[in-house]
C-alpha positions as CSV (number, residue, x, y, z in Angstrom):
1,M,0.0,0.0,0.0
2,R,3.0,2.2,-0.3
3,T,1.7,4.1,-3.3
4,F,-1.5,5.0,-1.6
5,L,0.4,6.2,1.5
6,L,2.5,8.4,-0.7
7,R,-0.6,9.9,-2.3
8,V,-2.1,10.7,1.1
9,L,1.2,12.2,2.4
10,V,1.4,14.4,-0.7
11,A,-2.2,15.6,-0.1
12,S,-1.8,16.1,3.6
13,Q,1.6,17.9,3.5
14,W,1.6,19.8,0.2
15,G,-1.8,19.4,-1.5
16,A,-0.2,18.8,-4.9
17,S,-2.4,15.8,-5.8
18,L,-5.8,17.3,-5.3
19,A,-8.3,17.0,-8.2
20,L,-9.0,20.6,-8.8
21,A,-9.9,23.0,-11.7
22,S,-6.8,22.4,-13.8
23,G,-7.5,18.7,-14.4
24,C,-5.0,15.9,-13.8
25,G,-1.4,15.1,-14.2
26,P,1.2,12.6,-15.4
27,L,0.1,9.0,-15.7
28,V,-2.9,8.1,-13.6
29,E,-1.2,8.3,-10.2
30,S,0.1,11.9,-9.8
31,G,-0.7,15.5,-10.4
32,G,0.3,17.9,-13.2
33,S,-1.2,20.5,-15.5
34,S,-4.0,20.8,-18.0
35,T,-1.5,20.7,-20.9
36,P,-1.0,17.6,-23.1
37,P,1.7,15.0,-22.0
38,E,5.3,16.3,-22.1
39,G,6.6,15.7,-25.5
40,A,3.2,15.3,-27.0
41,S,2.4,16.6,-30.4
42,S,-0.5,19.1,-30.9
43,E,-1.5,17.2,-34.0
44,S,-5.0,15.9,-34.2
45,G,-5.8,12.6,-36.0
46,G,-8.9,14.1,-37.7
47,G,-7.1,16.1,-40.4
48,G,-4.2,18.3,-41.4
49,E,-1.7,15.4,-41.7
50,P,0.1,15.5,-45.0
51,G,0.3,11.7,-45.0
52,P,1.1,8.6,-42.9
53,P,4.1,9.1,-40.7
54,D,7.3,7.4,-41.7
55,A,7.8,4.5,-39.3
56,S,11.5,4.3,-40.0
57,A,12.1,7.8,-38.7
58,P,13.3,7.9,-35.1
59,L,10.3,8.5,-32.7
60,D,10.3,9.5,-29.1
61,P,8.8,7.0,-26.7
62,Y,5.2,7.8,-25.9
63,P,4.8,10.0,-22.8
64,D,2.6,9.1,-19.8
65,P,-1.1,9.5,-20.5
66,T,-2.8,12.4,-18.8
67,C,-6.3,13.8,-18.3
68,V,-7.5,17.3,-19.0
69,G,-10.7,18.9,-18.0
70,P,-13.2,18.4,-16.5
71,V,-15.5,19.6,-19.4
72,H,-18.2,22.1,-18.8
73,D,-21.1,23.2,-20.9
74,D,-24.4,24.9,-20.4
75,D,-26.5,21.8,-20.9
76,F,-24.7,19.3,-18.7
77,G,-22.4,21.3,-16.4
78,Y,-19.2,19.5,-15.5
79,H,-19.5,16.1,-17.2
80,G,-16.2,14.4,-17.3
81,Q,-12.5,14.6,-18.2
82,C,-10.7,14.0,-21.4
83,C,-8.3,11.2,-20.4
84,Y,-5.7,9.8,-22.8
85,K,-5.2,6.1,-23.4
86,V,-2.4,4.5,-25.4
87,H,-2.9,2.5,-28.6
88,C,0.0,0.9,-30.4
89,A,-0.1,-0.6,-33.9
90,A,2.4,-2.2,-36.4
91,P,3.6,-0.2,-39.4
92,V,1.9,-0.9,-42.7
93,G,4.2,-0.6,-45.8
94,G,6.9,1.1,-43.8
95,A,4.5,3.8,-42.5
96,C,2.7,4.3,-39.2
97,P,-1.1,4.0,-39.5
98,A,-3.1,7.2,-39.7
99,A,-3.7,8.6,-36.2
100,S,-7.5,8.5,-36.7
101,D,-7.3,4.7,-37.0
102,A,-6.3,4.4,-33.4
103,W,-9.7,5.3,-31.9
104,P,-11.8,2.3,-32.8
105,H,-9.4,-0.1,-31.2
106,L,-9.6,1.3,-27.7
107,D,-11.6,-0.6,-25.1
108,D,-12.2,-0.5,-21.3
109,L,-13.3,3.1,-21.4
110,P,-14.9,4.7,-18.4
111,P,-18.7,4.5,-18.1
112,G,-20.4,6.8,-20.5
113,S,-17.5,7.2,-22.9
114,G,-19.3,5.4,-25.7
115,S,-17.4,6.1,-28.9
116,C,-16.9,9.8,-28.2
117,T,-13.6,11.4,-28.5
118,C,-12.9,14.8,-26.8
119,D,-12.3,18.0,-28.5
120,G,-9.2,20.2,-28.0
121,D,-10.0,22.7,-25.3
122,G,-8.0,25.5,-26.9
123,E,-6.0,25.9,-23.6
124,G,-2.6,24.3,-24.1
125,G,-3.2,22.6,-27.4
126,A,-4.8,19.4,-26.1
127,E,-6.3,17.5,-29.0
128,T,-8.1,14.2,-29.5
129,I,-5.3,12.0,-30.9
130,E,-1.6,12.6,-30.6
131,G,1.4,10.7,-32.1
132,P,2.9,8.7,-33.4
133,Y,5.4,7.8,-30.7
134,A,7.7,4.9,-30.3
135,N,6.6,1.9,-28.3
136,R,8.4,1.8,-24.9
137,A,9.0,-1.9,-25.5
138,A,11.5,-1.7,-28.3
139,S,11.0,-5.4,-29.3
140,D,7.2,-5.0,-29.7
141,P,6.2,-5.2,-33.4
142,A,3.4,-2.6,-32.6
143,S,6.0,0.2,-32.8
144,C,3.7,3.1,-33.7
145,C,1.9,4.4,-30.6
146,Y,-0.8,7.1,-30.2
147,L,-2.5,8.9,-27.3
148,V,-6.2,9.0,-27.8
149,G,-8.4,11.2,-25.7
150,A,-11.7,9.7,-24.4
151,I,-14.3,11.4,-22.3
152,G,-16.0,9.5,-19.4
153,C,-19.4,11.4,-19.1
154,D,-20.7,12.0,-16.2
155,G,-18.9,7.7,0.5
156,R,-18.5,10.2,2.5
157,P,-21.0,9.7,5.3
158,L,-23.4,12.4,6.4
159,L,-23.0,12.3,10.2
160,V,-25.4,14.3,12.4
161,R,-24.5,14.3,16.1
162,G,-22.3,11.3,15.4
163,E,-25.0,9.2,13.7
164,P,-25.2,8.5,9.9
165,R,-28.2,10.0,8.2
166,V,-29.6,8.6,4.9
167,A,-32.8,9.1,3.0
168,P,-35.4,6.3,3.1
169,L,-35.6,4.0,0.1
170,A,-38.5,4.3,-2.3
171,H,-39.5,1.2,-4.2
172,A,-41.3,3.1,-7.0
173,P,-40.2,4.6,-10.3
174,S,-37.5,7.1,-9.5
175,A,-35.1,9.3,-11.4
176,W,-32.4,8.0,-9.0
177,S,-32.9,4.5,-10.4
178,Y,-31.4,5.3,-13.8
179,T,-28.3,7.0,-15.1
180,A,-27.4,9.0,-18.3
181,L,-24.4,6.7,-18.8
182,R,-25.3,4.8,-21.9
183,R,-22.5,2.3,-21.9
184,F,-23.1,1.4,-18.3
185,E,-26.9,1.1,-18.9
186,R,-26.3,-1.3,-21.8
187,A,-23.9,-3.4,-19.7
188,L,-26.4,-3.4,-16.8
189,A,-29.2,-4.5,-19.2
190,D,-27.1,-7.3,-20.5
191,A,-26.0,-8.6,-17.1
192,D,-26.9,-12.3,-16.6
193,L,-28.2,-12.7,-13.1
194,S,-29.8,-16.1,-13.7
195,E,-27.1,-18.0,-11.8
196,L,-28.1,-16.2,-8.5
197,A,-30.6,-17.8,-6.2
198,P,-33.6,-15.6,-5.4
199,A,-32.4,-15.0,-1.8
200,E,-29.0,-13.9,-3.1
201,R,-30.6,-11.4,-5.6
202,R,-32.7,-10.0,-2.8
203,E,-29.7,-9.6,-0.5
204,L,-27.6,-8.0,-3.3
205,A,-30.5,-5.6,-4.1
206,R,-30.6,-4.7,-0.4
207,R,-26.8,-4.1,-0.2
208,W,-26.6,-2.1,-3.4
209,A,-29.6,0.0,-2.3
210,E,-27.8,0.6,1.1
211,R,-24.7,1.7,-0.8
212,G,-26.9,4.0,-2.9
213,Q,-28.4,5.5,0.2
214,N,-24.9,6.2,1.6
215,E,-23.7,7.7,-1.7
216,H,-26.9,9.9,-1.8
217,A,-26.2,11.1,1.7
218,S,-22.6,11.9,0.7
219,V,-24.0,14.6,-1.6
220,A,-25.4,16.4,1.4
221,S,-22.2,15.7,3.4
222,F,-20.1,17.5,0.8
223,G,-22.6,20.3,0.5
224,R,-22.3,20.8,4.3
225,F,-18.5,20.6,4.0
226,A,-18.6,23.3,1.3
227,L,-20.6,25.6,3.5
228,G,-18.1,25.0,6.3
229,L,-15.2,25.8,4.1
230,M,-16.8,29.1,3.3
231,A,-17.5,29.8,6.9
232,V,-13.9,29.3,8.0
233,G,-12.3,31.1,5.0
234,A,-10.7,28.2,3.3
235,P,-8.9,28.6,0.0
236,P,-11.2,28.7,-3.1
237,Q,-9.5,25.6,-4.6
238,L,-10.7,23.5,-1.7
239,L,-14.2,24.8,-2.1
240,E,-14.2,24.0,-5.8
241,A,-12.9,20.5,-5.1
242,A,-15.7,20.0,-2.5
243,H,-18.4,20.9,-5.1
244,R,-16.9,18.6,-7.7
245,A,-16.9,15.8,-5.1
246,A,-20.6,16.4,-4.5
247,L,-21.3,15.9,-8.2
248,D,-19.3,12.7,-8.1
249,E,-21.5,11.5,-5.3
250,V,-24.7,12.2,-7.3
251,R,-23.3,9.9,-10.0
252,H,-22.3,7.2,-7.5
253,A,-25.8,7.2,-6.0
254,R,-27.4,6.8,-9.4
255,L,-25.0,4.0,-10.3
256,A,-25.6,2.1,-7.1
257,L,-29.4,2.5,-7.2
258,A,-29.5,1.4,-10.9
259,I,-27.6,-1.7,-9.9
260,A,-29.9,-2.3,-6.9
261,S,-32.9,-1.9,-9.3
262,A,-31.4,-4.6,-11.6
263,Y,-31.0,-7.1,-8.8
264,A,-34.4,-6.3,-7.3
265,G,-36.2,-6.5,-10.7
266,E,-38.0,-3.2,-9.9
267,P,-37.0,0.5,-9.6
268,V,-35.3,1.4,-6.3
269,G,-34.8,5.1,-5.5
270,V,-34.6,7.3,-2.4
271,G,-37.0,9.7,-0.8
272,P,-36.4,13.1,0.9
273,L,-33.3,13.3,3.1
274,P,-34.0,14.6,6.7
275,L,-31.5,17.3,7.4
276,H,-32.6,18.7,10.8
277,G,-29.6,19.3,12.9
278,A,-27.2,18.7,10.0
279,L,-25.9,22.3,10.0
280,D,-25.1,22.7,13.7
281,D,-21.6,24.1,14.3
282,I,-21.2,24.9,10.6
283,G,-18.9,27.8,11.4
284,S,-16.5,26.0,13.8
285,L,-13.1,25.2,12.3
286,E,-12.6,22.5,15.0
287,A,-15.9,20.7,14.3
288,L,-15.3,20.9,10.6
289,T,-11.8,19.5,10.9
290,L,-12.6,16.7,13.3
291,D,-15.5,15.7,11.0
292,A,-13.1,15.6,8.0
293,V,-10.7,13.4,10.0
294,V,-13.4,10.8,10.7
295,E,-15.5,11.1,7.5
296,G,-12.8,11.8,5.0
297,C,-9.3,10.9,6.1
298,V,-10.4,7.6,7.7
299,G,-13.7,6.8,6.1
300,E,-13.0,7.7,2.5
301,T,-9.5,6.4,2.4
302,L,-10.8,3.0,3.5
303,S,-13.8,3.3,1.1
304,A,-11.5,4.0,-1.9
305,I,-9.3,1.0,-1.2
306,E,-12.3,-1.3,-0.6
307,A,-14.0,-0.2,-3.8
308,E,-10.9,-0.9,-5.9
309,V,-10.4,-4.4,-4.4
310,A,-14.1,-5.1,-4.9
311,A,-13.9,-3.9,-8.5
312,H,-11.0,-6.3,-9.1
313,A,-13.2,-9.2,-8.0
314,A,-16.4,-8.1,-9.8
315,Q,-17.5,-10.0,-12.8
316,P,-20.6,-8.3,-14.3
317,P,-19.2,-5.5,-16.4
318,A,-21.6,-2.9,-15.1
319,V,-20.7,-3.7,-11.5
320,R,-17.0,-3.5,-12.3
321,M,-17.4,-0.2,-14.1
322,A,-19.4,1.3,-11.2
323,L,-16.9,0.2,-8.6
324,Q,-13.9,1.4,-10.7
325,A,-15.5,4.9,-11.0
326,I,-16.3,5.0,-7.3
327,A,-12.8,3.9,-6.3
328,R,-11.2,6.5,-8.6
329,D,-13.4,9.3,-7.3
330,E,-13.2,8.3,-3.6
331,T,-9.4,8.5,-3.8
332,R,-9.6,12.1,-4.8
333,H,-12.2,12.8,-2.1
334,A,-9.9,11.2,0.5
335,E,-7.0,13.4,-0.8
336,L,-9.3,16.4,-0.4
337,A,-10.0,15.6,3.2
338,W,-6.3,15.1,4.1
339,A,-5.4,18.4,2.3
340,F,-8.1,20.3,4.2
341,V,-7.0,19.0,7.5
342,R,-3.4,20.0,6.6
343,W,-4.7,23.5,5.9
344,A,-6.7,23.6,9.1
345,L,-3.7,22.5,11.2
346,A,-1.7,25.4,9.7
347,T,-4.5,27.8,10.6
348,G,-5.9,26.4,13.9
349,G,-2.8,26.2,16.2
350,A,-1.6,23.7,18.8
351,G,-4.9,23.1,20.4
352,L,-6.5,21.9,17.2
353,R,-3.4,19.8,16.5
354,A,-3.9,17.9,19.8
355,R,-7.6,17.4,19.1
356,V,-6.9,16.1,15.6
357,A,-4.3,13.6,17.0
358,A,-6.8,12.3,19.5
359,T,-9.5,12.0,16.9
360,F,-7.3,10.1,14.6
361,A,-6.3,7.7,17.4
362,R,-9.8,7.2,18.5
363,A,-11.2,6.6,15.0
364,L,-8.4,4.2,14.0
365,D,-8.7,2.3,17.2
366,Q,-12.4,1.9,16.7
367,V,-12.0,0.6,13.2
368,A,-9.1,-1.7,14.1
369,S,-11.1,-3.2,17.0
370,E,-14.2,-4.0,15.0
371,P,-14.4,-7.8,14.7
372,P,-15.0,-9.5,11.4
373,G,-18.6,-9.3,10.6
374,S,-21.2,-8.4,8.0
375,A,-24.4,-6.5,7.8
376,G,-26.0,-9.6,6.4
377,R,-24.9,-12.9,4.7
378,D,-21.6,-13.1,2.8
379,L,-22.3,-12.8,-0.9
380,P,-20.4,-13.9,-4.0
381,P,-17.6,-11.3,-4.2
382,S,-18.1,-11.2,-8.0
383,H,-21.1,-9.0,-7.4
384,G,-19.4,-6.1,-5.6
385,F,-19.1,-7.0,-1.9
386,L,-16.1,-8.6,-0.2
387,P,-16.5,-11.4,2.3
388,A,-16.4,-10.2,5.9
389,G,-13.1,-11.8,6.7
390,E,-11.3,-10.4,3.7
391,L,-12.8,-6.9,4.3
392,H,-11.5,-7.1,7.9
393,R,-8.0,-8.1,6.9
394,M,-7.8,-5.4,4.2
395,R,-8.9,-2.7,6.7
396,Q,-6.3,-3.9,9.2
397,Q,-3.6,-3.7,6.6
398,A,-4.8,-0.2,5.4
399,I,-4.7,1.0,9.0
400,T,-1.2,-0.3,9.5
401,D,0.3,0.6,6.2
402,V,-1.5,3.9,5.3
403,L,-3.7,5.5,7.9
404,R,-1.5,5.4,11.0
405,P,1.7,6.5,9.2
406,A,-0.1,9.3,7.3
407,A,-1.9,10.5,10.4
408,A,1.4,10.6,12.4
409,A,3.2,12.5,9.6
410,L,0.4,15.0,9.3
411,V,0.1,15.8,13.0
412,A,3.9,16.1,13.3
413,A,4.4,18.2,10.2
414,Q,5.2,21.9,10.3
415,F,4.0,24.0,7.4
416,P,3.0,27.6,6.5
417,S,-0.6,28.6,6.1
418,T,-0.9,29.7,2.5
419,G,-3.4,28.7,-0.2
420,R,-0.8,28.3,-3.0
421,E,-0.1,24.7,-2.3
422,F,-3.5,23.6,-3.6
423,S,-2.7,24.1,-7.3
424,G,-2.2,20.6,-8.8
425,G,-4.6,18.1,-10.0
426,C,-5.1,14.5,-10.8
427,G,-7.7,12.5,-12.8
428,N,-8.1,8.7,-12.9
429,V,-6.2,6.8,-10.3
430,I,-4.6,3.4,-9.9
431,L,-4.7,2.7,-6.2
432,G,-1.3,1.4,-5.2
433,A,-2.7,0.4,-1.8
434,S,-5.2,-2.0,-3.2
435,A,-2.8,-3.3,-5.8
436,T,-0.4,-4.2,-3.1
437,Y,-3.2,-5.9,-1.1
438,L,-4.3,-7.9,-4.1
439,S,-0.7,-9.1,-4.7
440,T,-0.3,-10.4,-1.2
């Protein structure tokens, strides 16, 4: 879990890996700028090329893929990032294939990508297709490589007086039961659930509906967090990241409730969310910070790792796509929480530092002491939920390898109180923590 620990340390000490307005950075694990990959051409595959590139000419190896965006328009608001993927092909007749030929061969795109490429945004020369570049594996016959931009169209708990608050489920036609992600919807419609016993389908429907309730409540949690940020005078980049996170949670809730509806065989949505008492202490820096420790630094870091491991085990494509999207977004949300606490400690002084240390200790001890268990029967892990024993082992490892070291480093660190640290960005993520867990 070393990579995940490093991400958290970066967010908590310098804030350079936050997913903010400028988009995302080198590869899928770190921050950067909204410009194309270093060394990338500004050519587009759609036109303007005089002819196929000469494959015998020396080519630079393809740079790390990046993301740019997110995209904003009047109809859909912020609806995704343009994220580059690599396609390599063999030369034909001594010439590299036309760049436009790379697009149809890409697969494993994020939900909602369909067959849509992304347009150049006019800010830094980002275009849909870039290349050719040399393959990094010199012996690979597919020596002509291109970067192709694809758009993926578009939980943190809501604790009130220490208790989680969710909206009641509504077993009736609901806008929350469907999404606008066409590729995901097609995959969900094609899912074969016939091998599941009726009792398993009912339990999976219940568990996915519960996940949907929690994701739905996360929208309100980030809304409250955004109000708190304004009340304590936090930097605008943190506020922007909080609003983007709330939009992510809307999408997560719709994904989860759509899957619950598929397992249930009927629409599953949510009703009104009771919010009485939810805005108490909204202007308190201490309350906002301690909530972020529990809900974000601990809760969302664990949620991100768990979602990625569950996605690895998932078999129905729609379930896997949903969990991958949730894992990717929850990682950025966890980074936001660590970066905010870092800013709050620089602002709030020694008293707040002591309270943060005590809150970390109490929250981590509570999670570590929870015995293996499940809110219901163990289910086939191929449908999105890890067995209780495996979930317990993974949490123990995450606490030891990520959360305790990161919390100790954060509380012990000395840093200035400025807003300039929050200037980087990051898009899709490969969770090193979960990758390490899966390899053990």
